[in-house]
ZAVOLO-373696 format. One line per field, with one value per atom (N, C-alpha, C, O): residue number from 1; chain; atom name; x, y, z. Coordinates in steps of 0.1 Angstrom, whole numbers, always signed. Atoms other than C-alpha are relative to their C-alpha. Example, Ala and Ser with C-alpha at 12.3 -4.5 7.8 and 13.67 -1.06 7.14 Angstrom:
<sites>
nr <- (1; 1; 1; 1; 2; 2; 2; 2) $
kette <- (A; A; A; A; A; A; A; A) $
atom <- (N; CA; C; O; N; CA; C; O) $
east <- (+9; +123; +9; +19; -9; +137; -8; -3) $
north <- (-12; -45; +12; +12; -11; -11; +11; +22) $
up <- (+0; +78; +0; +7; +0; +71; +8; +9) $
</sites>
This chain:
<sites>
nr <- (1; 1; 1; 1; 2; 2; 2; 2; 3; 3; 3; 3; 4; 4; 4; 4; 5; 5; 5; 5; 6; 6; 6; 6; 7; 7; 7; 7; 8; 8; 8; 8; 9; 9; 9; 9; 10; 10; 10; 10; 11; 11; 11; 11; 12; 12; 12; 12; 13; 13; 13; 13; 14; 14; 14; 14; 15; 15; 15; 15; 16; 16; 16; 16; 17; 17; 17; 17; 18; 18; 18; 18; 19; 19; 19; 19; 20; 20; 20; 20; 21; 21; 21; 21; 22; 22; 22; 22; 23; 23; 23; 23; 24; 24; 24; 24; 25; 25; 25; 25; 26; 26; 26; 26; 27; 27; 27; 27; 28; 28; 28; 28; 29; 29; 29; 29; 30; 30; 30; 30; 31; 31; 31; 31; 32; 32; 32; 32; 33; 33; 33; 33; 34; 34; 34; 34; 35; 35; 35; 35; 36; 36; 36; 36; 37; 37; 37; 37; 38; 38; 38; 38; 39; 39; 39; 39; 40; 40; 40; 40; 41; 41; 41; 41; 42; 42; 42; 42; 43; 43; 43; 43; 44; 44; 44; 44; 45; 45; 45; 45; 46; 46; 46; 46; 47; 47; 47; 47; 48; 48; 48; 48; 49; 49; 49; 49; 50; 50; 50; 50; 51; 51; 51; 51; 52; 52; 52; 52; 53; 53; 53; 53; 54; 54; 54; 54; 55; 55; 55; 55; 56; 56; 56; 56; 57; 57; 57; 57; 58; 58; 58; 58; 59; 59; 59; 59; 60; 60; 60; 60; 61; 61; 61; 61; 62; 62; 62; 62; 63; 63; 63; 63; 64; 64; 64; 64; 65; 65; 65; 65; 66; 66; 66; 66; 67; 67; 67; 67; 68; 68; 68; 68; 69; 69; 69; 69; 70; 70; 70; 70; 71; 71; 71; 71; 72; 72; 72; 72; 73; 73; 73; 73; 74; 74; 74; 74; 75; 75; 75; 75; 76; 76; 76; 76; 77; 77; 77; 77; 78; 78; 78; 78; 79; 79; 79; 79; 80; 80; 80; 80; 81; 81; 81; 81; 82; 82; 82; 82; 83; 83; 83; 83; 84; 84; 84; 84; 85; 85; 85; 85; 86; 86; 86; 86; 87; 87; 87; 87; 88; 88; 88; 88; 89; 89; 89; 89; 90; 90; 90; 90; 91; 91; 91; 91; 92; 92; 92; 92; 93; 93; 93; 93; 94; 94; 94; 94; 95; 95; 95; 95; 96; 96; 96; 96; 97; 97; 97; 97; 98; 98; 98; 98; 99; 99; 99; 99; 100; 100; 100; 100; 101; 101; 101; 101; 102; 102; 102; 102; 103; 103; 103; 103; 104; 104; 104; 104; 105; 105; 105; 105; 106; 106; 106; 106; 107; 107; 107; 107; 108; 108; 108; 108; 109; 109; 109; 109; 110; 110; 110; 110; 111; 111; 111; 111; 112; 112; 112; 112; 113; 113; 113; 113; 114; 114; 114; 114; 115; 115; 115; 115; 116; 116; 116; 116; 117; 117; 117; 117; 118; 118; 118; 118; 119; 119; 119; 119; 120; 120; 120; 120; 121; 121; 121; 121; 122; 122; 122; 122; 123; 123; 123; 123; 124; 124; 124; 124; 125; 125; 125; 125; 126; 126; 126; 126; 127; 127; 127; 127; 128; 128; 128; 128; 129; 129; 129; 129; 130; 130; 130; 130) $
kette <- (A; A; A; A; A; A; A; A; A; A; A; A; A; A; A; A; A; A; A; A; A; A; A; A; A; A; A; A; A; A; A; A; A; A; A; A; A; A; A; A; A; A; A; A; A; A; A; A; A; A; A; A; A; A; A; A; A; A; A; A; A; A; A; A; A; A; A; A; A; A; A; A; A; A; A; A; A; A; A; A; A; A; A; A; A; A; A; A; A; A; A; A; A; A; A; A; A; A; A; A; A; A; A; A; A; A; A; A; A; A; A; A; A; A; A; A; A; A; A; A; A; A; A; A; A; A; A; A; A; A; A; A; A; A; A; A; A; A; A; A; A; A; A; A; A; A; A; A; A; A; A; A; A; A; A; A; A; A; A; A; A; A; A; A; A; A; A; A; A; A; A; A; A; A; A; A; A; A; A; A; A; A; A; A; A; A; A; A; A; A; A; A; A; A; A; A; A; A; A; A; A; A; A; A; A; A; A; A; A; A; A; A; A; A; A; A; A; A; A; A; A; A; A; A; A; A; A; A; A; A; A; A; A; A; A; A; A; A; A; A; A; A; A; A; A; A; A; A; A; A; A; A; A; A; A; A; A; A; A; A; A; A; A; A; A; A; A; A; A; A; A; A; A; A; A; A; A; A; A; A; A; A; A; A; A; A; A; A; A; A; A; A; A; A; A; A; A; A; A; A; A; A; A; A; A; A; A; A; A; A; A; A; A; A; A; A; A; A; A; A; A; A; A; A; A; A; A; A; A; A; A; A; A; A; A; A; A; A; A; A; A; A; A; A; A; A; A; A; A; A; A; A; A; A; A; A; A; A; A; A; A; A; A; A; A; A; A; A; A; A; A; A; A; A; A; A; A; A; A; A; A; A; A; A; A; A; A; A; A; A; A; A; A; A; A; A; A; A; A; A; A; A; A; A; A; A; A; A; A; A; A; A; A; A; A; A; A; A; A; A; A; A; A; A; A; A; A; A; A; A; A; A; A; A; A; A; A; A; A; A; A; A; A; A; A; A; A; A; A; A; A; A; A; A; A; A; A; A; A; A; A; A; A; A; A; A; A; A; A; A; A; A; A; A; A; A; A; A; A; A; A; A; A; A; A; A; A; A; A; A; A; A; A; A; A; A; A; A; A; A; A; A; A; A; A; A; A; A; A; A; A; A; A; A; A; A; A; A; A; A) $
atom <- (N; CA; C; O; N; CA; C; O; N; CA; C; O; N; CA; C; O; N; CA; C; O; N; CA; C; O; N; CA; C; O; N; CA; C; O; N; CA; C; O; N; CA; C; O; N; CA; C; O; N; CA; C; O; N; CA; C; O; N; CA; C; O; N; CA; C; O; N; CA; C; O; N; CA; C; O; N; CA; C; O; N; CA; C; O; N; CA; C; O; N; CA; C; O; N; CA; C; O; N; CA; C; O; N; CA; C; O; N; CA; C; O; N; CA; C; O; N; CA; C; O; N; CA; C; O; N; CA; C; O; N; CA; C; O; N; CA; C; O; N; CA; C; O; N; CA; C; O; N; CA; C; O; N; CA; C; O; N; CA; C; O; N; CA; C; O; N; CA; C; O; N; CA; C; O; N; CA; C; O; N; CA; C; O; N; CA; C; O; N; CA; C; O; N; CA; C; O; N; CA; C; O; N; CA; C; O; N; CA; C; O; N; CA; C; O; N; CA; C; O; N; CA; C; O; N; CA; C; O; N; CA; C; O; N; CA; C; O; N; CA; C; O; N; CA; C; O; N; CA; C; O; N; CA; C; O; N; CA; C; O; N; CA; C; O; N; CA; C; O; N; CA; C; O; N; CA; C; O; N; CA; C; O; N; CA; C; O; N; CA; C; O; N; CA; C; O; N; CA; C; O; N; CA; C; O; N; CA; C; O; N; CA; C; O; N; CA; C; O; N; CA; C; O; N; CA; C; O; N; CA; C; O; N; CA; C; O; N; CA; C; O; N; CA; C; O; N; CA; C; O; N; CA; C; O; N; CA; C; O; N; CA; C; O; N; CA; C; O; N; CA; C; O; N; CA; C; O; N; CA; C; O; N; CA; C; O; N; CA; C; O; N; CA; C; O; N; CA; C; O; N; CA; C; O; N; CA; C; O; N; CA; C; O; N; CA; C; O; N; CA; C; O; N; CA; C; O; N; CA; C; O; N; CA; C; O; N; CA; C; O; N; CA; C; O; N; CA; C; O; N; CA; C; O; N; CA; C; O; N; CA; C; O; N; CA; C; O; N; CA; C; O; N; CA; C; O; N; CA; C; O; N; CA; C; O; N; CA; C; O; N; CA; C; O; N; CA; C; O; N; CA; C; O; N; CA; C; O; N; CA; C; O; N; CA; C; O; N; CA; C; O; N; CA; C; O; N; CA; C; O; N; CA; C; O; N; CA; C; O; N; CA; C; O; N; CA; C; O; N; CA; C; O; N; CA; C; O; N; CA; C; O; N; CA; C; O; N; CA; C; O; N; CA; C; O; N; CA; C; O; N; CA; C; O) $
east <- (+10; +1221; -12; -9; +11; +1186; -12; -11; +11; +1152; -13; -14; +13; +1117; -9; -10; +10; +1090; -14; -17; +14; +1054; -9; -4; +9; +1023; -4; -6; +3; +1016; -13; -13; +13; +979; +0; -10; -1; +990; -1; +7; +2; +977; +12; +14; -12; +1009; +12; +21; -10; +1030; -6; -6; +7; +1011; +9; +20; -7; +1021; +10; +9; -10; +1049; +10; +14; -9; +1073; +10; +7; -11; +1107; -1; +1; +2; +1102; +11; +12; -10; +1132; +13; +12; -13; +1169; +4; +6; -3; +1179; +14; +20; -12; +1210; -2; -9; +0; +1216; +15; +23; -14; +1249; +0; -7; -1; +1259; +15; +24; -14; +1290; +3; -2; -3; +1304; +10; +12; -9; +1328; -7; -2; +8; +1301; -6; -6; +7; +1283; +9; +4; -9; +1313; +2; +2; -2; +1317; -12; -12; +12; +1281; -7; -16; +5; +1273; -12; -19; +11; +1248; -4; +5; +5; +1226; +2; -4; -3; +1238; -10; -14; +9; +1215; -8; -2; +9; +1185; -9; -15; +10; +1165; +1; -9; -2; +1180; -2; +4; +3; +1168; +11; +16; -10; +1193; -7; -4; +8; +1169; -15; -17; +14; +1131; -7; -10; +7; +1115; -2; +3; +2; +1103; +12; +19; -12; +1132; -3; -13; +2; +1136; +1; +8; +0; +1130; +12; +14; -10; +1161; +14; +22; -12; +1190; +9; +19; -9; +1206; +13; +12; -13; +1243; +11; +9; -11; +1276; +13; +15; -14; +1313; +10; +7; -10; +1344; +7; +10; -7; +1360; +15; +20; -14; +1396; +9; +19; -8; +1408; +0; +6; +2; +1397; -5; -4; +7; +1379; -14; -23; +14; +1348; -7; -1; +8; +1320; -8; -12; +9; +1300; -13; -12; +13; +1263; -9; -11; +8; +1241; -14; -16; +14; +1204; -6; +1; +6; +1180; -15; -21; +14; +1146; -5; +2; +6; +1122; +6; +5; -6; +1140; +15; +22; -13; +1172; +11; +22; -10; +1189; +6; +0; -7; +1215; +4; +9; -2; +1219; +12; +12; -11; +1252; +2; -1; -3; +1261; +14; +17; -14; +1297; +1; -2; -1; +1302; +14; +23; -14; +1332; -2; +6; +2; +1317; -8; -11; +8; +1298; -13; -14; +13; +1261; -9; -6; +3; +1240; +9; +14; -8; +1259; -9; -19; +8; +1246; +2; +12; -2; +1240; +0; -3; -2; +1247; -9; -13; +8; +1226; +7; +14; -5; +1236; -10; -16; +10; +1215; +8; +18; -6; +1224; -11; -21; +9; +1206; -13; -13; +13; +1170; -10; -10; +10; +1141; -9; -13; +10; +1118; -14; -16; +14; +1081; -7; -16; +6; +1073; +12; +22; -11; +1093; +7; +19; -7; +1099; -4; -15; +2; +1103; -2; -2; +3; +1098; +11; +9; -11; +1132; +13; +22; -13; +1160; +10; +6; -10; +1193; +13; +16; -12; +1225; +12; +9; -11; +1260; +13; +14; -13; +1297; +8; +5; -10; +1325; +8; +8; -7; +1345; +12; +14; -11; +1374; -6; +2; +6; +1349; +2; -2; -3; +1359; -12; -12; +11; +1327; -13; -14; +13; +1290; -10; -8; +10; +1260; -13; -15; +13; +1223; -8; -7; +8; +1200; -15; -19; +14; +1163; -8; -3; +8; +1136; -6; -11; +6; +1124; +10; +21; -8; +1137; +8; +2; -8; +1165; +4; +6; -3; +1172; +13; +16; -13; +1205; +11; +12; -12; +1236; +10; +7; -11; +1269; +10; +10; -12; +1300; +11; +22) $
north <- (-7; +856; +2; +5; -3; +860; +4; +2; -4; +872; -9; -15; +6; +858; +12; +21; -11; +880; -5; -16; +4; +878; +12; +23; -11; +898; +4; -4; -6; +921; +8; +18; -7; +932; +13; +20; -12; +961; +12; +13; -11; +993; +10; +18; -8; +1011; -6; +2; +7; +986; -8; -20; +7; +978; -9; -5; +8; +950; -10; -12; +10; +925; +7; +19; -6; +930; -11; -23; +9; +914; -2; +8; +2; +898; -8; -10; +9; +875; +1; +2; +1; +876; -14; -19; +14; +840; -3; +5; +5; +821; -15; -22; +13; +789; -4; +5; +4; +769; -10; -20; +9; +752; -5; +3; +6; +728; -2; -11; +1; +734; -11; -13; +11; +706; -14; -24; +12; +680; -3; +6; +4; +661; +3; +9; -2; +661; +15; +18; -14; +699; +7; +19; -7; +706; +6; +14; -6; +714; -7; -15; +6; +703; +9; +15; -9; +723; -7; -18; +6; +716; +5; -2; -7; +740; +10; +17; -8; +759; +9; +4; -9; +790; +1; +0; -2; +794; +15; +23; -13; +825; +7; +1; -8; +852; +11; +13; -11; +881; -2; -5; +1; +880; +13; +15; -13; +915; +6; +2; -7; +939; +7; +14; -6; +949; +7; +5; -8; +973; -10; -20; +9; +957; +1; -8; -1; +970; +4; +9; -5; +976; -11; -8; +10; +942; +1; +1; -1; +944; -6; -8; +6; +929; +6; +11; -5; +938; -10; -15; +9; +916; +6; +18; -4; +918; +3; -2; -3; +932; -12; -12; +12; +896; -7; -17; +5; +890; -15; -21; +13; +858; +1; -4; -1; +867; +12; +20; -11; +891; +7; +1; -8; +919; +1; +5; -1; +918; +10; +9; -11; +949; +0; -3; -2; +954; +10; +14; -10; +979; -2; -8; +0; +983; +14; +23; -13; +1013; +11; +22; -10; +1031; +3; +10; -3; +1032; -7; -2; +8; +1007; -10; -19; +9; +989; -13; -12; +13; +952; -6; -8; +6; +936; -15; -18; +14; +899; -3; +1; +3; +886; -14; -22; +14; +854; -5; -3; +6; +835; -15; -23; +15; +801; -7; -18; +6; +795; +8; +19; -6; +803; -7; -19; -14; +817; +9; +4; -9; +847; +10; +13; -12; +874; +12; +13; -12; +907; +12; +12; -12; +942; +11; +9; -11; +974; +13; +15; -13; +1010; +10; +6; -10; +1042; +9; +15; -9; +1061; +7; +2; -7; +1088; +3; +2; -4; +1099; -11; -18; +11; +1074; +3; +15; -2; +1068; +0; -6; +0; +1074; -13; -16; +14; +1039; -9; -4; +10; +1008; +0; +3; +1; +1005; +12; +14; -13; +1038; -2; +8; +2; +1022; +2; +7; -2; +1023; +2; +7; -2; +1025; -11; -22; +9; +1008; +4; +16; -2; +1004; -7; -18; +7; +995; +5; +16; -4; +996; +3; -2; -2; +1009; -13; -21; +12; +982; -4; -15; +3; +986; -1; -4; +2; +985; +11; +10; -11; +1019; +9; +18; -9; +1037; -7; -18; +5; +1030; +11; +22; -11; +1049; -7; -19; +4; +1046; +10; +22; -9; +1061; -3; -15; +2; +1066; +12; +23; -11; +1086; +9; +20; -9; +1100; +11; +9; -11; +1135; +0; -5; -1; +1140; -13; -13; +13; +1103; -5; -17; +5; +1100; +2; +13; -2; +1094; -10; -20; +10; +1076; +2; +12; -1; +1070; -7; -7) $
up <- (-6; +1017; -10; -22; +9; +1003; +9; +22; -7; +1014; -2; -12; +1; +1021; -2; +5; +3; +1005; +2; -4; -2; +1017; -1; +1; +0; +1013; +14; +23; -13; +1043; -1; -8; +2; +1047; +8; +7; -7; +1070; -9; -19; +9; +1053; +0; -9; -1; +1065; -8; -12; +8; +1046; -11; -11; +11; +1014; -9; -11; +10; +990; +7; +19; -4; +993; +10; +8; -9; +1022; +3; +5; -4; +1030; +15; +22; -14; +1064; +6; +19; -5; +1067; -8; -20; +7; +1059; +2; +14; -1; +1051; -6; -13; +7; +1042; -4; +2; +5; +1023; -2; -6; +2; +1021; -11; -11; +11; +989; +0; +0; +1; +988; -15; -21; +14; +953; -3; -15; +3; +957; -1; -6; +0; +960; -14; -22; +12; +932; -13; -22; +12; +908; -3; -15; +1; +913; -6; -11; +4; +903; +12; +10; -12; +939; +6; -1; -8; +966; +11; +18; -10; +989; +14; +15; -13; +1025; +10; +20; -9; +1043; -8; -16; +8; +1029; +9; +18; -6; +1040; +15; +22; -14; +1075; +4; -3; -4; +1093; +7; +17; -7; +1102; +8; +20; -6; +1109; -4; -16; +3; +1111; +5; +16; -2; +1108; -13; -23; +13; +1081; -4; +4; +6; +1059; -13; -19; +13; +1030; -11; -11; +12; +996; -9; -17; +10; +978; +6; -2; -6; +1002; +5; +12; -4; +1008; -8; -20; +7; +1000; +8; +20; -8; +1010; -5; -16; +4; +1010; +7; +18; -5; +1015; +12; +12; -12; +1049; -3; -14; +2; +1052; -1; -7; +1; +1056; -13; -15; +14; +1020; -1; -11; -1; +1031; +3; -4; -5; +1050; -6; -13; +6; +1042; +11; +21; -8; +1059; -8; -20; +7; +1049; +7; +19; -5; +1054; -6; -18; +4; +1053; +9; +19; -8; +1068; +2; -6; -2; +1083; -1; -5; +2; +1084; +8; +4; -9; +1112; -4; +3; +5; +1091; +9; +10; -8; +1115; -9; -15; +9; +1095; +8; +19; -6; +1103; -6; -18; +6; +1098; +5; +16; -3; +1097; -5; -17; +4; +1095; -3; +6; +3; +1077; +2; -7; -2; +1091; -2; +3; +2; +1080; +11; +9; -11; +1112; +1; +7; -1; +1109; +10; +13; +1; +1124; +8; +19; -7; +1135; +7; +2; -5; +1159; -9; -16; +8; +1142; +9; +20; -7; +1152; -7; -19; +6; +1146; +2; +12; -2; +1141; -7; -17; +5; +1134; -10; -5; +10; +1102; -7; -9; +7; +1084; +7; +20; -6; +1090; -2; -13; +2; +1095; -11; -14; +11; +1066; +6; +16; -4; +1069; -1; +6; +2; +1057; -4; -8; +1; +1052; -14; -15; +13; +1015; -8; -12; +6; +997; -15; -22; +14; +962; -9; -20; +9; +947; +6; -1; -6; +971; -4; -8; +3; +965; +8; +10; -7; +985; -6; -13; +5; +975; +6; +11; -4; +984; -12; -23; +11; +963; -3; +7; +3; +946; +10; +12; -10; +971; +14; +24; -14; +1001; +9; +21; -9; +1015; +1; +10; +0; +1007; -1; -8; +1; +1011; -3; +2; +4; +996; -1; -4; +2; +996; -8; -5; +8; +970; +2; +3; -1; +974; -6; -6; +6; +956; +10; +7; -10; +989; +3; +5; -2; +994; +13; +23; -12; +1020; +6; +18; -5; +1024; -6; -3; +6; +1005; +10; +17; -9; +1026; -4; -11; +2; +1025; +11; +18; -10; +1046; -6; +0) $
</sites>
């Protein structure tokens, strides 16, 4: 998973803005184990996304992954990778909405065992976890 970053002239969202969540597939067994790109820059989600909150955690089956990202309304977007892309995504509302999309320093992560999630932001009253 990776993002597409473009300049957004909207005065409410100044500067660069992540507008697409993308995926690429690399076959690491191809090319004498040097790898080969099989699919590149495929769109999973196309909307304004936070600049620092893309994170992933291994699924309980220890094979697949849950991928989380968020937009300005604090709606978390999940994608489940079972090897068949693109996957439909789900949304859920957590925390309080931000006044603007990118708060200039937020970060999200899971605990190493995947049981806890936290988000840090310099905006007051926007820290939460579950």
